[in-house]
Rosetta silent file (secondary structure, phi, psi, omega in degrees, C-alpha in Angstrom):
SEQUENCE: MAYGFAAARALGMIADDMQQNEIARLLSSDNVWLRAGVLDGLVERAGPAVSSELRKILANPPSAILEEEARYGLKRLTTQK
SCORE:     score description
SCORE:     0.000 S_00000001
   1 L     0.000  -54.531 -175.082   -1.563   72.342   -8.023 S_00000001
   2 H   -64.347  -41.019 -179.333   -4.592   72.018  -10.304 S_00000001
   3 H   -69.067  -40.573  179.539   -4.795   68.231  -10.083 S_00000001
   4 H   -64.095  -43.993  178.370   -4.374   68.199   -6.314 S_00000001
   5 H   -60.619  -47.910 -177.787   -7.079   70.821   -5.802 S_00000001
   6 H   -64.072  -41.716  179.440   -9.503   68.970   -8.094 S_00000001
   7 H   -66.713  -43.021  178.747   -8.823   65.582   -6.498 S_00000001
   8 H   -65.443  -38.154  178.065   -9.190   66.974   -2.967 S_00000001
   9 H   -62.840  -43.927  179.065  -12.401   68.749   -3.974 S_00000001
  10 H   -61.521  -42.409  177.549  -13.839   65.531   -5.360 S_00000001
  11 H   -62.999  -39.931  177.243  -13.029   63.694   -2.132 S_00000001
  12 H   -62.789  -35.127 -179.458  -14.695   66.477   -0.139 S_00000001
  13 H   -72.090  -26.423 -177.773  -17.815   66.186   -2.270 S_00000001
  14 H  -105.109    0.243 -175.967  -18.187   62.449   -1.686 S_00000001
  15 L   -68.063  143.916  174.890  -17.059   62.312    1.948 S_00000001
  16 L   -75.621  -40.177  176.749  -19.426   60.959    4.567 S_00000001
  17 L  -159.788  173.022 -175.929  -18.008   63.268    7.214 S_00000001
  18 L   -77.329   -8.914 -178.447  -14.984   65.343    8.091 S_00000001
  19 L   -87.852   -6.836  176.973  -13.607   62.674   10.422 S_00000001
  20 L   -58.226  144.679 -176.966  -12.774   60.247    7.603 S_00000001
  21 H   -53.801  -46.746 -176.864   -9.043   59.556    7.475 S_00000001
  22 H   -64.642  -42.081 -178.803   -8.571   60.949    3.975 S_00000001
  23 H   -68.227  -44.767  179.331  -10.521   64.123    4.709 S_00000001
  24 H   -60.499  -40.451  178.065   -8.808   64.704    8.056 S_00000001
  25 H   -64.945  -40.885  179.313   -5.391   64.322    6.396 S_00000001
  26 H   -66.776  -39.717  179.890   -6.299   66.789    3.671 S_00000001
  27 H   -66.897  -24.277 -179.827   -7.634   69.311    6.198 S_00000001
  28 L  -104.333    7.007 -178.200   -4.377   69.168    8.138 S_00000001
  29 L   -65.979  149.680  173.691   -2.086   69.129    5.090 S_00000001
  30 L   -76.206  -16.592 -179.895    0.690   71.684    4.720 S_00000001
  31 L   -81.851  109.492 -176.115   -0.332   72.021    1.062 S_00000001
  32 H   -64.304  -28.789  179.853   -2.807   74.917    0.965 S_00000001
  33 H   -70.033  -36.332  175.739   -4.186   73.812   -2.398 S_00000001
  34 H   -67.431  -43.380  178.463   -5.177   70.411   -1.026 S_00000001
  35 H   -62.900  -44.781  179.742   -6.776   72.042    2.005 S_00000001
  36 H   -63.837  -39.699  179.804   -8.621   74.581   -0.135 S_00000001
  37 H   -63.825  -46.716 -179.245   -9.822   71.859   -2.489 S_00000001
  38 H   -67.256  -36.608  176.330  -11.240   69.637    0.211 S_00000001
  39 H   -62.956  -42.412  178.955  -12.904   72.625    1.873 S_00000001
  40 H   -61.319  -42.378  178.197  -14.475   73.600   -1.441 S_00000001
  41 H   -66.023  -40.385  178.180  -15.822   70.085   -1.899 S_00000001
  42 H   -65.274  -37.962  176.920  -17.197   69.964    1.647 S_00000001
  43 H   -65.855  -42.978  178.937  -18.921   73.313    1.125 S_00000001
  44 H   -57.465  -40.990  179.215  -20.397   72.076   -2.158 S_00000001
  45 H   -78.587  -17.598 -179.157  -21.823   69.103   -0.342 S_00000001
  46 L    60.765   48.474  175.062  -22.847   71.383    2.568 S_00000001
  47 L   -61.835  147.255 -172.888  -21.568   69.037    5.241 S_00000001
  48 L   -64.928  -32.228 -175.310  -22.802   69.969    8.718 S_00000001
  49 L   -93.596   -3.727 -174.611  -19.415   70.533   10.349 S_00000001
  50 H   -66.978  -32.875 -178.969  -17.765   72.463    7.545 S_00000001
  51 H   -64.293  -36.363  177.686  -18.950   75.878    8.765 S_00000001
  52 H   -68.678  -36.274  176.345  -17.152   75.426   12.084 S_00000001
  53 H   -64.974  -41.023  179.268  -13.965   74.426   10.228 S_00000001
  54 H   -65.116  -41.192  178.166  -14.265   77.524    8.028 S_00000001
  55 H   -65.516  -36.872  177.601  -14.745   79.771   11.072 S_00000001
  56 H   -62.925  -40.382  178.097  -11.715   78.194   12.726 S_00000001
  57 H   -65.488  -42.292 -179.929   -9.622   79.037    9.654 S_00000001
  58 H   -66.361  -30.154  179.749  -10.893   82.629    9.640 S_00000001
  59 H   -66.691  -32.573 -179.768  -10.026   83.044   13.324 S_00000001
  60 L  -147.697   75.229 -173.492   -6.383   82.268   12.582 S_00000001
  61 L   -65.307  123.814  178.506   -5.799   82.126    8.817 S_00000001
  62 L   -75.780  -19.824  178.617   -2.715   80.075    7.899 S_00000001
  63 L  -161.012  161.848  178.832   -2.572   81.646    4.427 S_00000001
  64 H   -65.730  -33.824  179.658   -4.377   84.146    2.233 S_00000001
  65 H   -63.858  -47.682 -179.100   -5.610   81.333   -0.016 S_00000001
  66 H   -70.390  -33.798  176.641   -7.280   79.488    2.860 S_00000001
  67 H   -61.747  -45.512  179.767   -8.643   82.706    4.327 S_00000001
  68 H   -66.787  -39.966  177.371  -10.333   83.537    1.033 S_00000001
  69 H   -61.538  -40.233  179.524  -11.617   79.969    0.630 S_00000001
  70 H   -66.912  -43.901  178.168  -13.113   80.140    4.133 S_00000001
  71 H   -61.408  -46.976 -179.365  -14.798   83.511    3.469 S_00000001
  72 H   -64.568  -41.610  179.396  -16.179   82.309    0.171 S_00000001
  73 H   -63.069  -43.657  177.843  -17.308   79.003    1.664 S_00000001
  74 H   -64.333  -38.518  177.878  -19.208   80.659    4.502 S_00000001
  75 H   -63.711  -43.842  178.735  -20.866   83.017    2.045 S_00000001
  76 H   -63.172  -40.401 -179.369  -21.920   80.070   -0.147 S_00000001
  77 H   -65.633  -37.221 -178.859  -23.289   78.165    2.842 S_00000001
  78 H   -74.124  -29.133  179.003  -25.415   81.099    3.979 S_00000001
  79 H   -83.343  -17.370  178.956  -26.862   81.685    0.505 S_00000001
  80 H   -77.418  -21.573 -175.770  -27.690   77.966    0.031 S_00000001
  81 L   -77.769    0.000    0.000  -30.072   77.915    2.985 S_00000001
């Protein structure tokens, strides 16, 4: 869990965009820790499309972990501006 989250977060932080194969696979993974990690990295980088992905998760949360990550990510994005 911890290694997967950290690795996915690092990939999210260095990604050019959310359409990259690795990022897209992580965002659609069944593993919530990988999804949460990549979302956290994308938020850290403040990628332009991440807010829409976070809102999509909040509209229909697949798990409590991802719901909380989406809420926290949107809050971080609004305070960074």
